[in-house]
C-alpha positions as CSV (number, residue, x, y, z in Angstrom):
1,X,41.9,-33.4,4.4
2,X,40.4,-34.4,7.8
3,X,40.5,-31.1,9.7
4,X,40.7,-30.6,13.5
5,X,38.8,-27.8,15.2
6,X,40.0,-25.2,17.7
7,X,39.3,-26.0,21.3
8,X,39.7,-24.9,24.9
9,X,42.1,-26.8,27.2
10,X,39.9,-28.0,30.1
11,X,42.6,-27.8,32.8
12,X,43.9,-24.3,32.0
13,X,41.2,-22.7,30.1
14,X,43.7,-21.7,27.4
15,X,42.7,-21.7,23.8
16,X,44.0,-24.5,21.5
17,X,44.4,-23.4,17.9
18,X,44.5,-26.0,15.1
19,X,46.7,-25.2,12.1
20,X,45.0,-28.0,10.2
21,X,41.5,-26.4,10.2
22,X,39.9,-23.8,8.0
23,X,43.2,-22.0,8.3
24,X,46.7,-23.4,8.0
25,X,48.5,-20.0,8.6
26,X,48.6,-18.6,12.1
27,X,46.7,-15.4,12.6
28,X,47.6,-12.3,14.6
29,X,44.9,-13.3,17.1
30,X,46.7,-16.5,17.8
31,X,50.1,-14.9,18.1
32,X,48.9,-12.0,20.3
33,X,48.6,-14.5,23.2
34,X,52.2,-15.7,23.1
35,X,55.7,-14.3,23.6
36,X,57.7,-17.2,22.2
37,X,56.4,-20.0,19.9
38,X,58.0,-23.3,20.7
39,X,57.9,-25.8,17.8
40,X,58.3,-29.4,18.8
41,X,57.3,-31.5,15.8
42,X,58.6,-34.8,14.6
43,X,59.4,-34.7,10.9
44,X,60.2,-37.8,8.7
45,X,62.6,-36.4,6.2
46,X,60.4,-36.1,3.1
47,X,59.3,-33.1,1.1
48,X,55.6,-33.8,1.0
49,X,55.2,-34.3,4.8
50,X,53.2,-31.1,5.7
51,X,54.7,-30.5,9.2
52,X,57.5,-28.7,7.3
53,X,55.1,-26.2,5.8
54,X,53.2,-25.6,9.0
55,X,56.5,-24.6,10.5
56,X,57.2,-22.4,7.5
57,X,53.9,-20.6,7.9
58,X,54.6,-20.2,11.6
59,X,58.0,-18.6,10.9
60,X,56.4,-16.2,8.4
61,X,53.8,-15.2,11.0
62,X,56.4,-14.8,13.7
63,X,58.4,-12.5,11.4
64,X,55.3,-10.5,10.6
65,X,54.1,-10.2,14.2
66,X,57.5,-9.7,15.9
67,X,57.6,-13.0,17.9
68,X,60.4,-15.3,18.7
69,X,60.5,-18.9,17.5
70,X,62.2,-21.7,19.4
71,X,62.6,-25.0,17.5
72,X,63.4,-28.1,19.5
73,X,65.3,-30.3,17.1
74,X,64.5,-34.0,16.5
75,X,66.2,-36.8,14.6
76,X,65.6,-37.2,10.9
77,X,64.4,-40.9,11.1
78,X,65.7,-41.7,7.6
79,X,69.2,-40.2,8.2
80,X,71.0,-37.1,7.3
81,X,73.4,-38.4,4.6
82,X,71.4,-39.1,1.5
83,X,69.4,-36.7,-0.7
84,X,67.2,-38.0,-3.5
85,X,64.8,-36.9,-6.1
86,X,64.0,-34.0,-8.4
87,X,63.7,-30.4,-7.1
88,X,60.1,-29.2,-7.0
89,X,59.2,-26.6,-9.7
90,X,57.5,-23.3,-8.7
91,X,54.3,-24.0,-10.7
92,X,53.7,-27.0,-8.5
93,X,54.1,-25.4,-5.1
94,X,51.4,-26.4,-2.7
95,X,50.8,-27.5,0.9
96,X,52.8,-30.7,0.0
97,X,55.7,-28.7,-1.4
98,X,56.3,-24.9,-0.8
99,X,60.0,-24.7,-1.3
100,X,62.5,-26.0,-4.0
101,X,63.8,-29.0,-2.2
102,X,64.1,-32.7,-3.3
103,X,61.8,-35.5,-2.1
104,X,64.4,-36.7,0.4
105,X,66.2,-33.7,1.9
106,X,68.5,-35.2,4.5
107,X,68.0,-32.5,7.1
108,X,66.7,-32.4,10.7
109,X,63.7,-30.2,11.5
110,X,65.9,-27.6,13.1
111,X,68.2,-27.5,10.0
112,X,65.1,-27.1,7.9
113,X,64.0,-24.2,10.0
114,X,67.4,-22.5,9.5
115,X,67.2,-23.2,5.7
116,X,63.7,-21.7,5.4
117,X,64.4,-18.8,7.6
118,X,67.8,-17.8,6.3
119,X,68.1,-19.0,2.7
120,X,64.5,-18.2,1.8
121,X,64.6,-14.9,3.6
122,X,61.7,-15.4,6.1
123,X,63.7,-13.4,8.7
124,X,62.0,-14.5,11.9
125,X,63.8,-14.3,15.3
126,X,64.7,-18.0,15.3
127,X,66.6,-20.2,17.7
128,X,67.2,-23.9,17.3
129,X,67.9,-26.1,20.3
130,X,70.1,-28.9,18.9
131,X,70.1,-32.5,19.9
132,X,72.8,-34.2,21.8
133,X,74.5,-37.4,20.4
134,X,72.8,-37.4,16.9
135,X,75.0,-38.1,13.9
136,X,74.0,-37.8,10.3
137,X,74.4,-41.5,9.4
138,X,71.9,-42.5,12.1
139,X,68.6,-44.0,11.3
140,X,65.9,-43.9,13.9
141,X,66.7,-47.4,15.0
142,X,70.2,-46.3,15.9
143,X,69.1,-43.6,18.4
144,X,67.7,-46.0,21.0
145,X,64.7,-43.8,21.4
146,X,61.1,-45.1,21.3
147,X,59.1,-44.4,18.2
148,X,56.3,-41.9,18.7
149,X,54.3,-42.0,15.5
150,X,53.7,-38.4,14.2
151,X,50.6,-39.3,12.3
152,X,48.2,-42.3,12.2
153,X,49.7,-43.8,9.0
154,X,53.3,-43.5,10.1
155,X,53.3,-46.3,12.7
156,X,57.0,-47.3,12.6
157,X,60.5,-46.2,11.5
158,X,60.2,-48.5,8.5
159,X,57.1,-46.7,7.3
160,X,59.2,-43.5,7.3
161,X,62.0,-45.2,5.4
162,X,59.8,-46.2,2.5
163,X,57.6,-43.1,2.5
164,X,59.7,-40.9,0.2
165,X,58.8,-43.2,-2.6
166,X,55.6,-44.9,-1.5
167,X,53.8,-41.6,-1.0
168,X,53.5,-41.5,-4.8
169,X,50.7,-43.9,-4.7
170,X,48.6,-41.3,-3.0
171,X,48.2,-39.6,-6.4
172,X,46.8,-42.8,-8.0
173,X,44.1,-45.4,-7.5
174,X,46.7,-47.9,-6.2
175,X,46.4,-48.6,-2.5
176,X,49.4,-47.3,-0.5
177,X,48.4,-49.7,2.3
178,X,46.1,-47.3,4.2
179,X,43.6,-49.4,5.9
180,X,46.2,-52.1,6.8
181,X,48.6,-52.4,9.7
182,X,51.5,-51.6,7.3
183,X,50.7,-48.4,5.5
184,X,53.2,-47.5,2.8
185,X,55.1,-50.8,3.3
186,X,52.2,-52.5,1.5
187,X,50.8,-51.4,-1.8
188,X,48.7,-53.0,-4.6
189,X,45.4,-53.2,-6.4
190,X,43.0,-55.9,-7.5
191,X,44.3,-55.7,-11.1
192,X,48.0,-56.2,-10.2
193,X,49.8,-59.4,-11.3
194,X,52.9,-60.1,-9.3
195,X,55.0,-61.6,-12.0
196,X,54.2,-59.0,-14.6
197,X,55.3,-56.2,-12.3
198,X,58.5,-57.9,-11.1
199,X,59.5,-58.6,-14.7
200,X,58.9,-55.0,-15.7
201,X,60.9,-53.4,-12.9
202,X,63.9,-55.7,-13.3
203,X,64.3,-54.1,-16.7
204,X,63.7,-50.5,-15.6
205,X,66.4,-49.7,-13.0
206,X,68.8,-51.0,-10.4
207,X,66.8,-51.1,-7.2
208,X,69.3,-51.9,-4.4
209,X,68.6,-52.5,-0.7
210,X,65.1,-53.9,-0.8
211,X,63.1,-57.0,-1.5
212,X,59.6,-56.9,-2.8
213,X,57.6,-59.8,-1.3
214,X,54.4,-60.7,-3.3
215,X,51.3,-60.9,-1.2
216,X,47.6,-60.4,-1.1
217,X,45.9,-58.0,1.3
218,X,42.4,-56.5,1.9
219,X,42.2,-52.9,3.1
220,X,39.7,-52.1,5.8
221,X,39.4,-48.5,4.7
222,X,40.5,-46.0,2.0
223,X,41.1,-47.3,-1.5
224,X,39.7,-50.8,-2.4
225,X,38.0,-51.2,1.0
226,X,37.0,-54.8,1.5
227,X,38.5,-55.9,-1.8
228,X,41.3,-58.3,-2.4
229,X,44.4,-56.5,-3.6
230,X,47.4,-58.2,-5.2
231,X,50.6,-56.3,-4.2
232,X,53.9,-56.3,-2.4
233,X,55.4,-55.8,1.0
234,X,58.5,-53.6,0.6
235,X,61.2,-55.1,2.9
236,X,64.2,-52.8,3.3
237,X,67.2,-55.1,3.5
238,X,70.0,-52.4,3.3
239,X,68.9,-48.9,4.3
240,X,72.3,-47.4,3.3
241,X,71.8,-48.4,-0.4
242,X,68.0,-48.3,-0.5
243,X,66.7,-45.6,-2.8
244,X,63.0,-45.2,-1.9
245,X,62.1,-42.6,-4.6
246,X,63.8,-44.5,-7.4
247,X,62.2,-47.7,-6.3
248,X,58.7,-46.3,-6.2
249,X,59.1,-44.4,-9.5
250,X,60.0,-47.7,-11.2
251,X,56.9,-49.4,-9.6
252,X,54.7,-46.5,-10.6
253,X,55.9,-46.6,-14.1
254,X,55.3,-50.4,-14.3
255,X,51.7,-49.9,-13.0
256,X,51.1,-47.2,-15.6
257,X,52.4,-49.1,-18.6
258,X,51.1,-52.6,-17.7
259,X,47.6,-51.6,-16.8
260,X,46.5,-48.6,-18.9
261,X,42.9,-49.6,-18.8
262,X,42.8,-50.0,-15.0
263,X,45.4,-47.6,-13.6
264,X,44.2,-44.1,-12.9
265,X,45.4,-40.9,-11.4
266,X,43.6,-39.5,-8.4
267,X,41.5,-36.5,-9.2
268,X,41.5,-33.3,-7.1
269,X,41.0,-32.3,-4.4
270,X,44.2,-33.2,-2.6
271,X,45.6,-31.3,0.4
272,X,43.5,-28.1,-0.4
273,X,44.3,-28.1,-4.1
274,X,41.2,-28.3,-6.2
275,X,42.5,-28.0,-9.8
276,X,46.0,-29.4,-10.3
277,X,46.6,-33.2,-10.6
278,X,47.6,-34.6,-7.2
279,X,50.4,-36.8,-8.7
280,X,52.0,-33.6,-10.2
281,X,51.9,-31.9,-6.8
282,X,53.5,-35.0,-5.2
283,X,56.2,-35.4,-7.9
284,X,56.7,-31.7,-8.0
285,X,57.3,-31.6,-11.7
286,X,54.9,-32.6,-14.5
287,X,57.9,-33.6,-16.6
288,X,58.6,-36.5,-14.3
289,X,55.0,-37.8,-14.8
290,X,55.3,-37.4,-18.6
291,X,58.7,-39.2,-18.6
292,X,57.2,-42.1,-16.8
293,X,54.2,-42.3,-19.2
294,X,56.6,-42.2,-22.2
295,X,58.7,-45.1,-20.8
296,X,61.7,-42.9,-20.1
297,X,64.5,-44.7,-18.2
298,X,64.4,-44.0,-14.4
299,X,68.2,-43.7,-14.4
300,X,68.1,-41.3,-17.3
301,X,65.6,-39.2,-15.4
302,X,67.8,-39.2,-12.3
303,X,70.7,-37.9,-14.4
304,X,68.6,-35.1,-15.8
305,X,68.0,-33.6,-12.3
306,X,71.4,-34.5,-10.7
307,X,72.9,-31.1,-11.2
308,X,70.0,-29.4,-9.3
309,X,70.2,-32.1,-6.6
310,X,74.0,-31.5,-6.3
311,X,73.3,-27.8,-5.9
312,X,70.8,-28.5,-3.2
313,X,73.2,-30.8,-1.4
314,X,75.8,-28.1,-1.4
315,X,73.2,-25.5,-0.1
316,X,71.9,-27.7,2.7
317,X,75.4,-28.2,4.2
318,X,75.5,-24.5,5.1
319,X,72.8,-25.3,7.7
320,X,74.2,-28.5,9.2
321,X,74.1,-28.6,13.0
322,X,75.7,-32.0,13.2
323,X,78.8,-33.8,11.8
């Protein structure tokens, strides 16, 4: 929750309005100065990444104030094939989840705009400028484009690939690697024991497409600053079979059950929510947290939300812009 202020552009004298300040919804004052709002944001394919909801707020404002929106589409860096995870429940809507979509949605930013605007009845005057040459099976490394990191802790395409699962650590006292050069690829805590965690997750679920390399690291900021953390580096060995959400759910469950005296949930506030538990907002459903606490099988949990996930998969295909 590090906000940025409004400002004035020195060269043109035009006002610059931050949508991550004391307001996250555009105001009429902001929209009175424009005819067309051009949205050129780089999303990373995960429900909790807040650029999506900033776009949603902008579409709502454009509909209310009678302005046109032009979305310049960008690649989904983790591909457009796979969807993964439970659908967020309405009681857990927040700035990290405002619409009933799964953790990994498999849509480009332009396709998301069409989904929000048409299916969720925002009704803005929207046009999407599609990309040339992108295919749904592409990862960012397949595009040949340079990586321009969209936020400080998303320094590489691999960070984005693991993020749909590793973001779960934000709701806990486990370091998600902030304060290291490999945020989200690294995770751990001083009380972790490598062998105990590996033994636990082997029994919990099939975790294809990755290798967990034990290591020790010391964050320079954020959780456990200056303290030695035992943890792992998530190496994605096969992106096509890798399931980031399943993998991190299994790891989260292992941390909960192995270290009940040391593991803790992060307390509010979190992304402008001051009462609800951050982990529930990230997971999007308290039942998922309770299932983890009660040693429920990760695979059984996946089966319980598969019907909803299939329905979303069918829905999203109505808004595909690419084969």
